[in-house]
C-alpha positions as CSV (number, residue, x, y, z in Angstrom):
1,X,0.8,-6.0,5.5
2,X,-1.4,-3.6,4.0
3,X,-5.1,-3.9,2.5
4,X,-6.4,-2.1,-0.6
5,X,-9.4,-0.2,0.5
6,X,-12.7,-1.2,-1.5
7,X,-15.2,1.4,-3.1
8,X,-17.5,1.0,-0.2
9,X,-15.5,1.2,3.1
10,X,-18.2,2.1,5.5
11,X,-18.7,-1.4,6.6
12,X,-15.4,-2.9,5.9
13,X,-12.6,-3.4,8.3
14,X,-14.0,-1.1,11.0
15,X,-12.6,-2.9,14.0
16,X,-8.9,-3.4,14.9
17,X,-9.9,-6.2,17.0
18,X,-11.5,-8.0,14.1
19,X,-8.1,-7.5,12.0
20,X,-6.1,-8.8,14.9
21,X,-8.4,-12.0,15.4
22,X,-8.3,-12.7,11.7
23,X,-4.7,-12.8,11.5
24,X,-4.2,-14.4,15.0
25,X,-5.4,-17.7,13.1
26,X,-1.9,-18.1,11.5
27,X,0.4,-16.6,14.0
28,X,1.0,-14.6,17.2
29,X,0.0,-11.0,16.6
30,X,1.8,-8.4,18.6
31,X,0.1,-5.4,17.3
32,X,-2.7,-4.4,14.8
33,X,-4.2,-1.2,13.4
34,X,-6.9,-0.2,11.1
35,X,-5.8,3.0,9.3
36,X,-8.5,5.8,9.5
37,X,-9.4,9.2,7.6
38,X,-8.7,12.3,9.6
39,X,-11.7,14.4,10.8
40,X,-14.9,13.7,12.1
41,X,-16.1,9.8,12.2
42,X,-12.6,8.7,11.4
43,X,-13.8,6.3,8.8
44,X,-11.7,3.2,8.0
45,X,-9.6,3.6,5.0
46,X,-10.1,-0.2,4.5
47,X,-6.4,-1.0,5.1
48,X,-4.3,-1.9,8.0
49,X,-1.0,-3.0,9.5
50,X,-0.3,-6.2,11.5
51,X,2.8,-7.0,13.4
52,X,3.6,-10.6,14.1
53,X,6.0,-12.0,16.8
54,X,8.3,-13.4,14.1
55,X,9.1,-13.0,10.3
56,X,8.1,-16.5,9.7
57,X,4.6,-15.8,10.9
58,X,4.3,-12.7,8.8
59,X,5.3,-14.7,5.7
60,X,2.9,-17.4,6.7
61,X,-0.1,-14.6,6.9
62,X,0.8,-13.5,3.2
63,X,0.8,-17.1,1.9
64,X,-2.1,-18.3,3.9
65,X,-4.4,-15.3,3.9
66,X,-3.8,-13.1,0.7
67,X,-6.9,-13.3,-1.6
68,X,-9.1,-14.7,1.2
69,X,-12.2,-12.9,2.3
70,X,-12.6,-10.7,5.3
71,X,-15.9,-9.0,6.0
72,X,-17.1,-10.1,2.6
73,X,-14.1,-8.6,0.6
74,X,-11.0,-10.3,-0.9
75,X,-7.9,-8.8,0.8
76,X,-4.4,-8.2,-0.6
77,X,-1.6,-8.8,1.9
78,X,2.1,-7.8,1.4
79,X,5.2,-7.2,3.5
80,X,5.3,-3.7,4.9
81,X,8.1,-2.0,3.0
82,X,7.7,1.2,4.9
83,X,10.8,2.9,6.6
84,X,11.0,1.2,10.0
85,X,11.6,4.5,11.5
86,X,8.2,5.7,10.6
87,X,6.3,2.5,10.6
88,X,3.1,2.0,12.6
89,X,3.9,0.1,15.8
90,X,7.4,1.0,15.8
91,X,10.1,-1.5,14.8
92,X,13.8,-1.3,14.5
93,X,14.4,-2.3,11.0
94,X,15.8,-5.3,9.4
95,X,14.6,-8.4,11.3
96,X,11.8,-6.3,13.0
97,X,10.5,-4.6,9.8
98,X,10.0,-8.4,8.3
99,X,7.5,-9.0,11.0
100,X,5.0,-6.3,9.5
101,X,2.4,-6.8,6.9
102,X,-0.1,-4.6,5.3
103,X,-3.6,-5.5,4.3
104,X,-6.2,-4.0,2.2
105,X,-9.6,-4.9,0.6
106,X,-10.4,-4.4,-2.9
107,X,-10.7,-5.9,-6.3
108,X,-7.7,-7.1,-8.2
109,X,-6.8,-7.0,-12.0
110,X,-5.2,-4.5,-14.4
111,X,-1.3,-4.8,-14.4
112,X,0.3,-8.1,-13.5
113,X,0.5,-8.3,-9.9
114,X,-1.7,-5.2,-9.3
115,X,-4.3,-5.4,-6.6
116,X,-5.4,-1.7,-6.5
117,X,-8.9,-0.6,-6.4
118,X,-10.2,1.0,-9.4
119,X,-9.3,4.7,-9.4
120,X,-6.6,4.3,-6.8
121,X,-3.6,3.7,-8.9
122,X,-1.6,6.2,-11.0
123,X,1.2,5.8,-13.4
124,X,4.2,8.4,-13.1
125,X,6.5,8.8,-16.1
126,X,9.6,10.9,-16.6
127,X,11.3,9.7,-13.4
128,X,15.1,10.1,-13.1
129,X,16.7,6.7,-13.6
130,X,17.9,6.7,-10.2
131,X,14.8,7.1,-8.4
132,X,14.1,4.1,-6.0
133,X,10.4,2.9,-5.1
134,X,11.0,4.8,-1.7
135,X,11.7,7.8,-3.4
136,X,8.5,7.6,-5.5
137,X,6.5,7.0,-2.4
138,X,7.9,9.9,-0.4
139,X,7.2,12.1,-3.5
140,X,3.5,11.1,-3.3
141,X,3.0,11.2,0.5
142,X,2.0,14.9,0.5
143,X,-1.0,13.9,-1.8
144,X,-2.4,11.2,0.7
145,X,-2.0,7.7,1.9
146,X,0.2,5.6,-0.3
147,X,-0.3,1.7,-0.2
148,X,2.4,0.9,-2.7
149,X,5.0,2.3,-4.9
150,X,7.0,0.4,-7.6
151,X,9.5,1.3,-10.1
152,X,9.2,-0.6,-13.5
153,X,12.5,-2.3,-14.4
154,X,14.4,-3.8,-17.0
155,X,15.4,-7.4,-17.1
156,X,19.0,-6.4,-15.8
157,X,17.1,-4.6,-13.0
158,X,17.7,-0.9,-14.2
159,X,14.9,1.5,-14.1
160,X,12.6,2.3,-17.1
161,X,12.2,5.7,-15.8
162,X,8.6,5.2,-14.7
163,X,6.5,3.7,-11.9
164,X,3.1,3.0,-10.5
165,X,1.7,4.2,-7.0
166,X,-1.4,3.0,-5.5
167,X,-3.1,5.1,-2.7
168,X,-5.8,4.5,0.0
169,X,-8.5,6.3,-1.7
170,X,-9.5,7.7,-5.5
171,X,-9.3,11.2,-4.0
172,X,-5.7,10.6,-2.7
173,X,-4.6,9.4,-6.2
174,X,-6.3,12.4,-8.0
175,X,-4.3,14.7,-5.5
176,X,-1.1,13.0,-6.4
177,X,-1.9,13.6,-10.2
178,X,-2.4,17.3,-9.5
179,X,0.8,17.3,-7.2
180,X,3.3,15.6,-9.8
181,X,1.7,16.1,-13.5
182,X,3.9,18.8,-15.2
183,X,6.4,19.0,-12.4
184,X,10.1,18.8,-13.1
185,X,12.7,16.5,-11.3
186,X,16.2,16.7,-12.0
187,X,15.5,18.3,-15.4
188,X,13.1,16.0,-16.4
189,X,9.3,16.8,-16.9
190,X,7.2,14.4,-14.8
191,X,3.7,13.3,-16.0
192,X,1.2,11.5,-13.8
193,X,-2.2,9.8,-14.8
194,X,-4.7,7.1,-13.6
195,X,-3.6,3.6,-14.4
196,X,-6.1,2.7,-17.1
197,X,-5.2,-0.9,-16.6
198,X,-6.6,-1.1,-12.9
């Protein structure tokens, strides 16, 4: 699961043990890790990954703990959709990956279903229609820590040619805008800007 980091992260989600204990209330936690910034001090990014013994326990954590408070902040929880080969804590894909959830602290609002903190989500237009959420996430990884990537679709499931990406920090989001805006992908000019609805 992943957590969206709040604006003030210094005192939020600083302990891996606290994260493990909190989620241990709903299932057997095999692994927990708080994501940290690089460099001196290694401050928490306000998000982390938790691995449970079973997919059912991970599902229960999402249902029971999403929108609850941890360290005085509401948290957002979702299934980890990262590539199993690169996911923290290992895992072999499929059944294994269903055991992972990502948790992040921060405000919700903006677009329906959006739980990104203010200044951390961007909108990317001009995407080739075959671009998947994983493709979009991979495009943004050089800019910083990607919390979630989504492609906006029509009722039939086809892409509308744009999507949203939420990052761990506002500076990561700004770096992604610099990286993507004005670039060309398969003959289409990509535009990227902050999501004004978050």
